[in-house]
C-alpha positions in Angstrom: -16.8 91.7 25.4 -17.5 89.0 28.0 -14.7 87.8 30.2 -13.9 84.7 32.1 -15.1 86.5 35.3 -18.4 87.2 33.7 -18.9 83.6 32.7 -17.9 82.4 36.2 -20.4 84.8 37.8 -23.2 83.7 35.5 -22.4 80.0 36.1 -21.8 80.4 39.8 -18.3 78.8 39.7 -14.7 79.9 40.0 -12.8 81.6 37.2 -10.3 78.7 37.3 -13.1 76.2 36.7 -14.4 78.1 33.7 -10.8 78.4 32.3 -10.2 74.6 32.6 -13.6 73.6 31.2 -13.6 76.0 28.2 -10.0 75.0 27.3 -10.8 71.2 27.6 -7.9 70.9 30.1 -7.3 67.4 31.4 -7.4 68.8 34.9 -11.0 70.0 34.5 -12.5 67.5 36.9 -16.0 68.9 37.3 -19.5 67.3 37.2 -21.4 67.1 33.9 -24.0 69.5 35.3 -21.3 72.1 36.1 -19.7 71.7 32.7 -23.0 72.2 31.0 -23.8 75.3 33.1 -20.4 76.8 32.2 -21.0 76.2 28.5 -24.5 77.6 28.6 -23.2 80.7 30.5 -20.5 81.2 27.9 -23.0 80.9 25.0 -25.5 83.3 26.7 -22.8 85.9 27.2 -21.2 85.4 23.7 -17.9 84.6 25.3 -15.0 83.7 23.0 -11.7 82.3 24.3 -8.6 84.5 23.5 -6.6 81.8 21.8 -3.8 84.2 21.0 -3.3 85.0 24.7 -3.4 81.3 25.6 -0.8 80.5 23.0 1.5 83.1 24.4 1.0 81.9 27.9 1.8 78.3 27.1 4.4 79.0 24.3 2.2 77.4 21.7 1.2 78.3 18.2 -2.3 76.7 18.4 -1.5 75.2 15.0 -1.1 71.5 14.1 0.2 69.9 11.0 -1.7 67.4 9.0 0.6 65.4 6.6 -1.2 63.3 4.0 0.2 61.5 0.9 -1.9 63.5 -1.6 -4.2 66.5 -1.0 -6.2 65.8 -4.2 -7.1 62.3 -3.1 -10.9 62.0 -2.6 -10.5 59.6 0.3 -8.8 62.2 2.4 -11.6 64.8 2.1 -13.7 63.3 5.0 -10.6 62.7 7.1 -9.4 66.3 6.7 -12.9 67.6 7.5 -12.9 65.6 10.8 -9.5 66.9 11.7 -10.5 70.5 11.0 -13.8 70.3 12.9 -12.1 68.8 16.0 -9.2 71.3 15.8 -11.6 74.2 15.5 -13.5 73.0 18.6 -10.3 73.0 20.6 -9.1 76.3 19.3 -6.5 75.1 16.8 -5.9 75.7 13.1 -4.6 73.0 10.7 -1.6 73.4 8.4 -1.8 70.9 5.5 1.4 69.3 4.0 1.7 66.9 1.2 4.1 64.1 1.9 4.5 62.4 -1.5 5.7 63.5 -4.9 7.9 66.1 -3.4 11.2 67.2 -5.0 14.1 65.1 -3.8 15.8 68.1 -2.1 12.7 69.1 -0.2 12.2 67.9 3.4 8.7 69.0 4.3 8.3 67.2 7.6 11.6 68.0 9.2 11.2 71.7 8.1 7.7 71.8 9.6 9.1 70.6 12.9 12.3 72.5 12.9 10.8 75.9 12.3 8.5 75.6 15.3 5.4 76.4 13.3 3.2 73.7 14.8 2.5 72.3 18.3 2.1 68.7 16.9 1.7 66.7 13.8 -0.9 64.2 12.5 0.7 61.9 9.9 -1.0 59.7 7.3 1.8 57.5 6.1 2.0 57.1 2.4 3.7 54.3 0.4 6.5 56.6 -0.6 7.1 58.4 2.6 10.9 58.5 3.3 12.3 56.6 6.3 14.3 59.6 7.4 11.1 61.6 7.7 9.4 59.0 9.8 12.5 58.7 12.0 12.6 62.4 12.6 9.0 62.2 13.8 9.4 59.2 16.0 12.6 60.4 17.7 11.8 64.1 18.0 10.2 65.9 20.9 7.2 67.2 18.9 3.9 65.4 19.8 2.9 63.1 16.9 -0.1 60.9 16.2 -0.1 58.5 13.2 -3.4 58.3 11.3 -4.5 54.8 10.2 -0.9 53.6 10.5 0.6 51.6 13.4 3.8 53.4 14.5 6.6 52.2 16.8 5.5 51.7 20.4 5.1 54.9 22.4 4.2 57.3 19.6 0.4 57.2 19.4 -2.1 56.4 16.7 -5.7 56.4 15.5 -6.6 53.5 13.1 -9.6 52.1 11.3 -10.8 48.5 11.4 -9.2 47.7 8.1 -9.5 43.9 8.6 -13.2 44.2 9.3 -13.8 46.4 6.2 -12.1 43.8 3.9 -14.0 41.0 5.6 -17.2 42.8 4.8 -16.2 43.3 1.1 -15.0 39.8 0.7 -18.1 38.3 2.4 -20.4 40.2 0.1 -18.8 38.5 -3.0 -19.0 35.1 -1.3 -22.7 35.7 -0.5 -23.3 36.4 -4.2 -21.8 33.0 -5.0 -18.3 33.9 -6.1 -15.5 31.4 -5.4 -12.7 32.7 -7.6 -12.0 36.0 -5.8 -8.9 38.1 -6.3 -7.4 40.9 -4.2 -5.9 44.1 -5.7 -3.9 45.5 -2.8 -1.4 48.2 -1.8 2.3 47.8 -1.7 3.8 45.1 0.6 5.4 47.7 2.9 2.0 49.4 3.5 0.7 48.8 7.0 -2.9 49.2 5.8 -2.3 46.8 3.0 -1.1 44.1 5.3 -4.1 44.5 7.6 -6.5 44.4 4.6 -4.9 41.4 3.1 -5.3 39.6 6.5 -9.0 40.4 6.5 -9.4 39.0 3.0 -7.5 35.8 3.7 -9.4 35.2 7.0 -12.7 35.6 5.3 -11.8 33.3 2.4 -10.5 30.7 4.9 -13.7 30.9 7.0 -15.7 30.2 3.9 -13.5 27.2 2.9 -12.3 28.9 -0.2 -8.7 28.8 -1.4 -6.7 31.9 -2.1 -4.7 31.5 -5.3 -1.4 33.4 -4.9 -1.6 34.6 -8.5 -5.0 36.2 -7.6 -3.3 38.5 -5.1 -1.5 41.6 -6.4 0.4 44.2 -4.4 1.1 47.1 -6.7 -0.3 50.1 -5.0 -3.5 52.1 -4.2 -3.4 54.5 -7.2 -5.6 54.2 -10.3 -2.6 53.2 -12.6 -1.6 50.4 -10.2 -5.2 49.2 -10.1 -5.3 49.1 -13.9 -2.0 47.2 -14.2 -3.2 44.7 -11.5 -6.5 44.2 -13.4 -4.6 43.5 -16.6 -2.4 40.9 -14.9 -5.4 39.1 -13.4 -7.4 39.1 -16.7 -4.4 37.5 -18.5 -4.4 34.5 -16.2 -5.4 31.1 -17.5 -8.1 31.0 -14.7 -9.0 34.6 -14.1 -11.2 35.6 -11.1 -14.9 36.2 -11.4 -14.7 38.9 -8.7 -12.2 41.3 -7.3 -11.8 43.0 -3.9 -9.9 46.2 -4.4 -8.3 47.5 -1.2 -8.7 51.2 -2.1 -11.3 52.9 -4.2 -8.7 54.9 -6.2 -7.2 51.6 -7.4 -10.7 50.4 -8.1 -11.3 53.1 -10.7 -8.2 52.0 -12.6 -9.3 48.4 -12.4 -12.7 49.2 -13.6 -11.4 51.2 -16.6 -9.0 48.4 -17.5 -11.7 45.8 -17.3 -13.8 47.8 -19.7 -10.8 48.3 -22.0 -10.4 44.6 -22.1 -14.0 44.1 -23.2 -15.3 42.8 -19.9 -18.8 43.9 -18.7 -19.1 44.7 -15.0 -20.7 43.0 -13.1 -21.8 40.4 -15.7 -18.2 39.2 -16.4 -16.5 40.6 -13.3 -17.7 41.9 -10.0 -15.7 44.7 -8.3 -16.0 45.9 -4.7 -13.7 48.5 -3.2 -12.6 49.8 0.2 -13.7 53.4 1.0 -16.7 55.2 -0.2 -15.4 58.4 -1.8 -17.8 60.6 -3.8 -16.1 59.3 -6.9 -17.5 55.8 -6.3 -21.1 56.6 -7.0 -20.1 58.6 -10.1 -18.2 55.7 -11.7 -19.8 53.6 -14.5 -21.1 51.4 -13.3 -21.3 52.9 -9.8 -19.0 51.0 -7.5 -20.0 48.9 -4.6 -17.9 50.0 -1.6 -17.3 49.6 2.1 -17.8 52.9 3.8 -15.2 53.5 6.6 -15.6 56.2 9.3 -13.0 58.6 7.9 -14.6 61.7 9.4 -14.6 60.1 12.9 -11.0 58.9 12.3 -10.0 62.6 11.7 -11.8 63.8 14.8 -10.4 61.0 17.0 -6.8 61.6 15.7 -7.0 65.3 16.4 -8.4 64.7 19.9 -5.6 62.2 20.6 -3.0 64.8 19.4 -4.6 67.5 21.6 -4.2 65.2 24.6 -0.5 64.6 23.7 0.1 68.3 23.4 -1.7 69.3 26.6 -1.2 66.3 28.9 1.6 64.2 27.3 -0.9 61.3 27.0 0.0 58.6 24.4 -2.9 56.6 23.1 -3.5 54.0 20.4 -7.2 54.3 19.4 -9.2 52.0 17.1 -12.1 53.8 15.6 -15.0 51.4 15.6 -18.1 53.6 15.7 -19.7 53.8 13.3 -18.8 50.3 12.0 -17.7 49.7 8.4 -20.8 49.7 6.2 -21.3 47.9 2.9 -22.8 50.2 0.2 -24.2 48.0 -2.6 -24.3 49.6 -6.0 -24.1 48.2 -9.6 -20.6 46.8 -9.8 -21.3 43.5 -8.0 -23.6 40.7 -8.9 -23.8 36.9 -9.1 -21.3 35.0 -11.2 -22.3 33.7 -14.6 -23.8 30.3 -14.4 
């Protein structure tokens, strides 16, 4: 089995340089040519880092926690894949935890921290996450990075361009000729919901269109809430001709309710949703969506957490590459004449 010394000899550098480069240490200040030479030497020799030994040396578990609202949510698939790919690249494993729908006497996040099972935690804040759980994360010593949620100052986060995504969705409906556009949004306390509503309102204002307050619902991101919101909008004296849904899961509920009420999509009602989960193209009709860089969000968040663990660096990162992308399918069209 190849050793650090073997790699160093092959690359023509010191053992310490090899160690720093292959462990992605912040102190690894070497030229790009040297870095490439070290990686090539390691690959040629089949060198694999001994993560167990490294964990013992630095009193680490080489495990991070990823806390998401719901593990069955299709939106989180790409996010989790990004986290796991970046974690694997840095020699870490990922322990998944579900934050919502837990029994009242369970305390998953404090237990995760208190038992010392992880070196840090990535947290996707859910609508029902308990304040005491968030407080334990913010005030504790364990490195934490919030995922697409803006935490208190000094904690660290990686977020999407939610306003930009909602702008894209809203502008699509405006370009089709719609003027009576509604928003089905998340709960008022949701950080992402506030940012998405801001993007919606800004785009409507830029187009000189009025936002009717009864055309804005804030019931939640789940399918049931989307269905209830759609029912409320359809019952209005002046219902919308198009709806922006701030989450694709809620959009499925809205779409089902629209069909139950006898509406034809997109002839009677256009629907565009935030996030492009695999479920969107399998809906009927297939949903027009805005694809957000969830995979890149996962990788960026994990990289930020690694820097917190190894160097104590706190960063707030906005993931802007790739940019939000409109995916036009069959749920949007021009309004009836």
